[in-house]
N, C-alpha and C positions, 0 to 999 in steps of 0.2 A: 611913246617910248617905253620899252619894257624896263622893269626894275631888275636889279641885280639879284641872283638867286640867293636864297636865304643862307645857304651854307658858304657862300662867298666864293664859289667855284664856278668857272665858266662853263657853259654847256658842253664845250669841246673837251673838258677835263673828265676823266673817268676815274671813278673810286675803285681801287683794286681790293678785292675781297681777300683777306689773310688765308682763309681756308683754301681759296682758289690758288693762292700762291704756293701753298704747300703741296697741292695736287700737282701743280705745274712742275714743282721741283722734283717730285717723284718721277714724273714722266721724262724729264730731262735728264735724270740721273744725278742731280745735284744733291749733296748732303746725305748719300746713302752709304751704308756700312757694307764692306765686302763680304759676300756669303761663301763659305768654303765649299768647294765642289763635293757633291755626294760621291762621285767616283773616286776623288782623292782620299775620303774618309774610309771607304770600305775595300778600296784597291790595296792589296798587300802583295809582297813578292812570294812567289811559289815556295821559296826556301823556308819562310817564316810559317806558311800554312803547313807545310810538311812536318816542321818541327812541333808545331802545336798538335797535330794529329798524333804524332808519335807520343807526345806528353799524355794525351787523353787515352791513348791505347795502353800506355804504362799504368796509369791510374786504374783503368778498368781491370787490367790483369791482376793488379794488387788486390783490388776489392773482390775479384772472383776467387783469387786464392784464400783471402780471408773467410769468404762465405763457405768455401769447401772445408777448410780447417774447422770452422765452427760447427758446421753440420756433422763432421766426423767426431768431434769431441761430444756433442750431444747424443749422437747415436751410441758412442761407447758408454757414455754415462747412463743412458737408458737401458742398455743391456746389463750394466753392472748392477743397477737397481733391481732389475728383474731377477738377476742370478742371487743377489743377497737376500731378496725377498723369499725366493724359493728355498734358499738354504736355511733361512730362519724358520720356515714351515717344516722343512724335512727334519731338522735337529732340534725342534721344540721339545720332543719327548726324550731327549737323550738321558737326562737324570732318571727319569721313570724306567726306561728300558735297562739301565745300568743296574737298577735295584732288582728288576726282574731276572736279570742274568743270575744273581745269586740264588735265586729260587731254582733255576735250572741247574745250578750246581748241586743243590740239596736233592733234586731228583736223580741226578747222575750218582750221586752217593748212595741213595736208598736202592737204586738198581743193582749197583756193584755189591752192596750188602746182602740183597736178596738172593743174587746168584750164588754167593759163597756160603749160603746157609746150608746147614746139614739136612734139614727137612726139605728135601728136594721138590715135592709136589707143592707144598705151601709156599716154599720160596719162589718156585716158578710162577705159580698164579699171581703171587704178589708183584713179582718183577714184571710180568706181562702187563698188569694193570697200571703200574707206575710207568712202563715204557710207553703205553698208549697215551696217557696223560701228558707225558713229557713231549711226545711227538705232536700232539695236538697243540700244546702250547708254543713249542718251537716253530711249527708251521705258520701259527697265527702271527707271531712276531715277525717272521721272515716275509710272508706274503702282504701283510697289512702295513707293516711299519718298515720294512726294509732291513731288518737286522739279521745277520746270518753269522754262523760259525765259520771260522776258517782253520783248517787243519795246519798242524805245525810239525809233527813228528816226521823225521826224516827230510825236513826241509833245511835249506841253508839258513844259518842263524842271521836274522834281520833285526837290528835293534829298534827299528820303526814299528815292528809288529810283535816282537818277542822281548820278554824280560828274563834274563838268565838267573836262576837260583843257585846255579852250581855248574861245574865243569868237570869233565873227565877226559883223560887222554885216550886217544884212539889211533893206532898205527895205520888204519886202512883208510883214512880220509886225508884230504889235503886242505879242506876248508871247514871252519866251524859249522857244525850240523846239529840239528836238534835230535837228542837221543830220546827224550821222554817229554810228554806233555802233563804237567801237573795241574794246570788250570786253564781251561779253554779260552781262547781269544775270540772276541766278537767285533764285527764291523757294523756300522749303520750307514747304509747306502754308500758303501765303499770306504768309509772313514772309520778308523779304528776307535772304539770307544772303550776297549779294555784290552791290554796286552796279554798275550799268552805267557804264562809262567812256565819255564821249560829248563831241562837240564841240557847242557850243550856238550857235544863231543869235540875235542879240540885235537888238531894235529900234533904229532909228537914234539916238533920243533917249537911250535907256539906254546904248548903246554910246559915244555922245559923252561922256557923264558919266564 
């Protein structure tokens, strides 16, 4: 006679493995969590997609506009820096040239004095020499530094380039006009560095006032 099994179970009884039970549960679908369909996650209405595209296009347009503005601002800044640097170079010698203008004035006075001298031959030789030096200096200042004399006589009076030291009535004019130039005016690269001192002819109506 056979003895009873040590575990107290009959041969016909089977021991169920817990791991196997779990596997069987998975197969049969017991104790499983519902999984959201991938299609339901990514599927969206055409209206929402269209609105999203419009939003992105608007953002892109704004960013593009900002980029264009910033690029334009930087280009303007770069041009301004170049212009200011060039102006600093062009007008660095303003004070020096203003002093040299006074030397030109002395030359002009010497020339005038020589021409009016009674000793015609000596005066002429002196004046010719001074004139030559004056022309050389004037040419140097104009060609190398950009400083030039601007004529004023018979020009309409302009307070931006003329300094009136006196006025006189004139019935033949309708606008203030330079009658005489007592001190020459000079420009450096188009900018006035010394106003011309002038006598101004005034219309009778203006002079009467």
